[in-house]
N, C-alpha and C positions, 0 to 999 in steps of 0.2 A: 105861363106857367107848367106844361107839361115838362119842357126842359127844366125847369127847378125841379121840382119831382125826380126827373130821373137823372139831376147831378145828386138830389138826397138821398134817393136809394144807391145809386152806384157809391157814393159815400158812405154811408151805411154797413153796407156789403162789402166793402175794399178794406176799409181802416183798420178795423179790430186789430191791431198787433197782440198775436198773441205769443206770450213767452213756455213754446213747446216743451223745451225743454231749458234747462239751467243757460247750456251753451248755445241757443239762439233766441232770435225773433224773428215771428212767422205773420205776415200779412196772407189774408186769402183775399183772391176773387173770382169772379166768373166772367167768360171770353175766352176768348183766342190766341192761346200762347204766343204765337208770334207776334200780336200786338200789344199786347203785356211786355214781351222782350222789348220790343224796340221803344216802347215808351219809356221803359227802366234807362235802358243806352241813351234816348233824349233827356231824360231829367236829369243823366250824371253829365253830360257835355253840355246841358244847359245852365250848371253851375260851374262851367269853365274848369272844369277837370278833363282831363286824356284819359280812356281806357287804354290799357295796357297790354292789356289781352281779354280775352274771351277762351275761356275753356268748355269743350264742348262735351259734357258729362257725362248726357246720356248715351254719346256714342260712345263712348270710351267704354262703358260699362256693359256696351251690346256686343263691342267687338271684344273684348279680352272677356266677357262670359264664354263667348262661343270657346275661346282657346282653352280655357280654363275648363270644360267640359259643365256650367254652368248654364242653365237656360231660362232662369225665371227674369222676366223682365221688371225690372225695379222702377224705370222712367219711361214714359212716355215721349217727351220733352225734358233738357236741361240741359241750361247754359250757368254759367258763371263768367260776371266782371269784376275784373281786377283795375285797381286804381287808387291814387292814392290823391291828398290836400298838400300840397308842399306845406301853407303853413300851419295845419292841425300837425302835420308829421313832425316837422319842426320843432312845434312846440313839445309834442310828446317824448323827442330823442331827446331834448334838451332835458329834462325832466328827469330820465329814466335812458342814456346810450343801448341798453338792452332792451328796450321799448322797439328795438327795430324788427322785431319777429312780429309786429301787428299790424307791421305794412308788407303789400298791399291791403287795402279794406276788396272785399269779395261781396257782392249780392249775387244771389242766386236765383232764378226764375227756373219752375221746374212742374213738373204734370205728371200725375202719376195713374198707372193703368186703374182702369175704371171708375174714373174720381172725374169729374167735368172743373172742378175748381183752377185756378193757376194759383199756386202759391210760388211768394216772394221772398227771400229770408236773408238774415245776416247772421253773421255770430257775434253774439255777446261781447263786448270787451271784458277785458279780467277787471278782480277788484283790486284794490290798491290802497294802501294809509299812504301813499306818497303825494300829498295835495294837489302838484304841479301837476303829475302825472293822471290825477282822477279828473282833473279839468280837462284834458286834453282829450283822456278817454270819454269824457262826456260829451265832448263836443265831437269828436266821430261818432258815436253813436248818434245825437241829434241830427248830422250830415247826414248819414245812411238814411234814417228814418225821413225826413224831409224829402231824401232824392225817393222813396217809396211812393209817400204822400203824393208829391207833384205827380211820379208816372199814374199813379192810382185814379187821381181826378179826372 
């Protein structure tokens, strides 16, 4: 029973996706950054997808901030995973070859100073009147949401 309650509590705390801005979908959870990061990585790989690159955003901001004379810490931790689904990307680019700019998909995991929340987010796909492209973009958004939900459960 305790396990069920813990899972339900985690589910309620973790899964509300907030459309923070029109350009992103944001999930919040409590916990250790490294654990959440590793869970997202495992969830991506669990879908049979290969991570092409990991961007170390917090380190880049700290390093370049010093070079620019800017000392404000923006992120305490921050990484992004870049990856694609061959199936969905193929359908997307068959619908519109210019949609190449939507690949790779990126999931960001980060924390901000003074906040114990771990944020997991992705960029919202564009809106389009092309029905085939809309379906592919909806499939991308579904995939990204499933990956994050799998990671946060």
